[in-house]
Every structure is written in C-alpha cells, then in structure tokens.
C-alpha positions as CSV (number, residue, x, y, z in Angstrom):
1,X,4.4,73.8,32.7
2,X,1.0,75.4,32.8
3,X,0.0,78.6,34.6
4,X,-3.0,80.5,36.0
5,X,-3.5,84.2,35.5
6,X,-5.8,85.3,38.3
7,X,-7.9,88.5,38.8
8,X,-9.2,89.1,42.3
9,X,-12.7,90.3,43.1
10,X,-13.9,93.4,44.8
11,X,-16.2,95.1,42.2
12,X,-13.3,96.6,40.3
13,X,-13.0,99.0,43.2
14,X,-11.5,97.3,46.2
15,X,-8.9,94.6,46.9
16,X,-5.3,93.9,46.3
17,X,-3.1,90.9,45.7
18,X,-1.3,91.8,49.0
19,X,-4.2,91.1,51.3
20,X,-3.5,88.3,53.8
21,X,-6.6,86.4,52.9
22,X,-5.8,86.6,49.2
23,X,-2.3,85.2,49.9
24,X,-3.9,82.3,51.7
25,X,-6.2,81.7,48.7
26,X,-3.4,81.9,46.2
27,X,-1.4,79.3,48.2
28,X,-4.5,77.1,48.2
29,X,-4.9,77.5,44.4
30,X,-1.2,76.7,43.8
31,X,-1.4,73.5,45.9
32,X,-4.6,72.4,44.2
33,X,-3.6,73.0,40.6
34,X,0.2,72.6,40.8
35,X,0.6,75.3,38.2
36,X,2.5,78.6,38.1
37,X,0.4,81.4,39.5
38,X,0.2,85.0,38.4
39,X,-1.9,87.3,40.5
40,X,-2.8,90.5,38.7
41,X,-2.7,93.9,40.6
42,X,-4.9,96.1,38.4
43,X,-5.8,99.7,39.1
44,X,-9.1,100.3,40.7
45,X,-12.2,102.3,40.0
46,X,-13.7,104.9,40.5
47,X,-10.3,106.6,40.3
48,X,-9.5,104.4,37.3
49,X,-12.8,103.5,35.6
50,X,-13.6,101.3,32.6
51,X,-11.7,100.1,30.7
52,X,-8.6,100.6,32.9
53,X,-9.0,97.6,35.3
54,X,-9.7,95.3,32.4
55,X,-6.8,96.7,30.2
56,X,-4.4,96.4,33.1
57,X,-5.4,92.8,33.5
58,X,-5.1,92.1,29.8
59,X,-1.6,93.7,29.8
60,X,-0.6,91.3,32.5
61,X,-2.0,88.3,30.5
62,X,-0.2,89.5,27.4
63,X,3.1,89.8,29.3
64,X,2.8,86.3,30.6
65,X,2.1,85.0,27.1
66,X,4.9,87.0,25.5
67,X,7.4,85.9,28.2
68,X,6.3,82.3,28.4
69,X,9.6,80.8,27.3
70,X,11.6,82.9,29.8
71,X,9.1,81.9,32.5
72,X,9.2,78.2,31.5
73,X,5.5,78.3,30.7
74,X,3.6,76.5,28.0
75,X,1.3,79.0,26.3
76,X,-1.1,76.2,25.4
77,X,-1.6,75.4,29.1
78,X,-2.8,78.7,30.5
79,X,-5.9,79.2,32.7
80,X,-7.6,82.6,33.3
81,X,-9.4,82.6,36.6
82,X,-11.1,85.0,38.9
83,X,-13.9,85.6,41.4
84,X,-16.7,88.1,41.2
85,X,-15.4,91.0,39.1
86,X,-12.3,88.9,38.5
87,X,-14.5,86.2,37.0
88,X,-15.9,88.7,34.6
89,X,-12.4,89.7,33.5
90,X,-11.2,86.0,33.3
91,X,-13.7,85.5,30.5
92,X,-13.2,89.0,29.0
93,X,-9.4,88.4,28.7
94,X,-10.1,85.2,26.7
95,X,-12.4,87.2,24.4
96,X,-9.9,90.0,24.0
97,X,-7.1,87.5,23.3
98,X,-9.2,86.0,20.5
99,X,-10.1,89.4,19.0
100,X,-6.6,90.8,19.3
101,X,-4.7,87.8,18.0
102,X,-3.0,86.8,21.2
103,X,-2.8,83.1,22.3
104,X,-6.0,82.6,24.3
105,X,-6.2,80.6,27.5
106,X,-6.8,76.9,27.3
107,X,-9.3,77.0,30.2
108,X,-11.4,79.6,32.1
109,X,-12.6,79.4,35.7
110,X,-15.1,82.0,37.0
111,X,-16.5,82.0,40.5
112,X,-19.5,84.2,41.7
113,X,-19.1,86.3,38.6
114,X,-20.8,89.6,37.8
115,X,-21.1,89.1,34.0
116,X,-23.5,91.8,33.0
117,X,-22.9,95.3,34.2
118,X,-26.2,96.5,32.7
119,X,-28.6,93.9,34.1
120,X,-27.0,92.0,37.0
121,X,-29.7,93.4,39.2
122,X,-32.6,92.4,36.9
123,X,-32.6,88.6,37.8
124,X,-35.0,86.9,40.3
125,X,-32.2,86.0,42.7
126,X,-31.3,89.6,43.1
127,X,-34.6,90.2,44.9
128,X,-35.0,86.8,46.5
129,X,-31.6,86.7,48.1
130,X,-31.0,90.4,48.8
131,X,-30.2,89.7,52.4
132,X,-27.1,87.8,51.3
133,X,-25.7,90.6,49.2
134,X,-24.7,94.3,49.9
135,X,-26.8,95.5,47.0
136,X,-26.2,99.2,47.4
137,X,-22.4,98.5,47.6
138,X,-22.6,96.4,44.4
139,X,-24.6,99.1,42.6
140,X,-22.0,101.7,43.6
141,X,-19.1,99.5,42.4
142,X,-20.7,99.0,39.0
143,X,-21.5,102.7,38.7
144,X,-17.9,103.5,39.7
145,X,-16.5,101.1,37.1
146,X,-18.8,102.1,34.3
147,X,-20.0,105.6,34.9
148,X,-20.8,105.8,31.2
149,X,-23.9,103.6,30.8
150,X,-23.1,102.8,27.2
151,X,-19.9,101.0,28.3
152,X,-21.9,98.4,30.1
153,X,-22.7,96.8,26.8
154,X,-19.0,96.4,25.9
155,X,-17.7,92.8,26.4
156,X,-14.9,94.2,28.6
157,X,-17.6,95.1,31.1
158,X,-20.2,92.5,30.2
159,X,-18.6,89.5,28.4
160,X,-22.0,87.9,27.6
161,X,-22.4,90.6,25.0
162,X,-19.4,89.5,22.9
163,X,-20.2,88.5,19.4
164,X,-21.5,84.9,19.2
165,X,-18.9,83.9,16.7
166,X,-16.2,85.0,19.2
167,X,-17.9,83.3,22.2
168,X,-17.9,80.1,20.1
169,X,-14.1,80.2,20.1
170,X,-13.8,80.3,23.9
171,X,-12.1,77.3,25.6
172,X,-13.8,75.0,28.1
173,X,-15.1,77.1,30.9
174,X,-16.1,76.4,34.5
175,X,-18.7,78.7,36.0
176,X,-19.4,78.2,39.7
177,X,-21.8,80.2,41.9
178,X,-23.2,80.0,45.4
179,X,-26.8,79.0,45.9
180,X,-27.4,82.0,48.2
181,X,-25.7,84.5,46.0
182,X,-27.9,87.3,44.7
183,X,-25.9,87.0,41.4
184,X,-26.9,83.3,41.1
185,X,-29.5,83.6,38.4
186,X,-27.2,86.0,36.4
187,X,-24.5,83.3,36.4
188,X,-27.0,80.7,35.2
189,X,-28.1,82.9,32.4
190,X,-24.4,83.4,31.4
191,X,-23.9,79.7,31.4
192,X,-26.9,79.4,29.0
193,X,-25.4,82.1,26.7
194,X,-22.0,80.3,26.6
195,X,-23.7,76.9,25.9
196,X,-25.8,78.4,23.1
197,X,-22.6,79.6,21.5
198,X,-21.2,76.1,21.6
199,X,-18.8,76.5,24.5
200,X,-18.1,73.4,26.7
201,X,-19.3,74.6,30.1
202,X,-19.1,73.0,33.5
203,X,-21.6,74.7,35.8
204,X,-21.6,74.1,39.6
205,X,-23.8,75.5,42.4
206,X,-22.6,75.5,46.0
207,X,-26.1,75.0,47.3
208,X,-25.7,76.2,50.9
209,X,-23.0,78.9,50.4
210,X,-23.1,82.6,49.5
211,X,-21.0,85.2,47.6
212,X,-17.3,84.8,48.4
213,X,-17.5,81.1,49.3
214,X,-14.7,80.0,46.9
215,X,-12.4,78.5,48.1
216,X,-12.8,79.3,51.8
217,X,-15.9,77.3,52.6
218,X,-16.2,73.5,52.6
219,X,-18.2,73.5,49.4
220,X,-15.6,75.8,47.8
221,X,-12.9,73.3,48.7
222,X,-14.9,70.5,47.0
223,X,-15.4,72.6,43.8
224,X,-11.8,73.7,43.8
225,X,-10.8,70.0,43.7
226,X,-13.2,69.4,40.9
227,X,-11.8,72.4,39.0
228,X,-8.3,71.1,39.4
229,X,-9.2,67.7,38.1
230,X,-11.0,69.2,35.1
231,X,-8.0,71.4,34.2
232,X,-5.6,68.5,34.6
233,X,-7.8,66.2,32.4
234,X,-8.0,68.9,29.7
235,X,-4.3,69.7,29.8
236,X,-3.5,66.0,29.4
237,X,-5.8,65.8,26.4
238,X,-4.1,68.9,24.9
239,X,-0.5,67.5,25.2
C-alpha cells in the first residue's frame, strides 16, 4: 500500500497537526487518495529556526521509509505533500532523499507553496494581489525561519536552488496555486525551473481562489480529485 507524508503550512512558525481544521483536511485527503497518511508535527520557528523544521520533517520521512515493512507500506509508492511552507518542504524532502541516499518519494504535491525564501516578494503578483495576502506576516515568518540571509539560498529553504542535476531526478510533481494568491507568480516560476530541469510537472491554477484554498474551497476539491487520479495513474504504471 502507498502512503502520503504531509507537512502543514503556516510559514514554518504556526500550525499543528492537532488543529480541528487540519484533522478535517487529513480525513479529506485520506478519502480522496485511499493511502496511508502521515502528518508531520515539526518544531516551529522562530524558536526553532532553519534548518530545524525541515530536518524534523525529513526525520519523519526517513522513519516512514525505514519502517515501511512494519507499516505495511510500499516505499515505491510514497507521496510527499504539503501546503504553503509545507509545499516547500514536500519538494525539499525529495531533494534531500536523493542527495542523502534515501528512497525518494514517487510523487510530490505542493499547494500554494513559498518556494524561494530570498525572493518570494519580488514577483509581480506580490504587488498586484497584496490585498489577498498578509504580507507583513509572511515577511515575519520568513525572517523567523531564516534569520541568516545566506540560508535562504539553501535548497532546504528554497528548493528551486537545488543543483539542476538533482532537480532532474525528482519524481512527477503537481504544483497548484490560487489565482488570487500573492505567491502565484513565484509558483509559476518554480514550475518553469522544474520543467527546465526535465521534471514532469502538472501545474494548476484555481482561478477564483486565494491562499489556503486547498482543499476547502470548491476549486480545491476539484484539484484534489485531479491529484488523486494522477497519483493513482502513476502508481499503477509503477507497479
């Protein structure tokens, strides 16, 4: 059986797997994918800055892989998935797995990701759609996660900066973003980087939604169904 390793959003600084809305989301994901589900409770910044939230998440991923037989899990059928900061880590975990010699995920799903800690606020949509994003809060979250500016170029904070030869080894990836998300153009740039590296990417835009739409809004439910079908198709091809 396959499984999903999921990292929640919250700018690396807020959120927990024990939130009632998260529990509702997790049940929705389980129903849609019909896979085992592992929600990661990672330590939060600013008390635990870079790279602690990432390394906590990687430790959870590594545990799942190492204990796959005990869990009844096929290591060739694992998805890393997340929203916002969690989407960043879903990609970063796959990169780290490749670099560190751990079985990488077979599929990646990222929603509303913040993929570049150094330039997320340099894209046109950041200015055009500022009313749909708490920009000062996001700035504070990124600063809390990466107080050392040099760390923002590390792939564990900005996965788009991984070596092209490593990016080329990533599995099929789905990147979904809301049309009214201030991070929209950053997501589209990240899609271009992955495609240039040769990654098979499915990119979707929820045209009338904003950050946090997945899976709660109607468009999020539609994209979730699409993601589940893509994963199922890929897993069938892998078996």
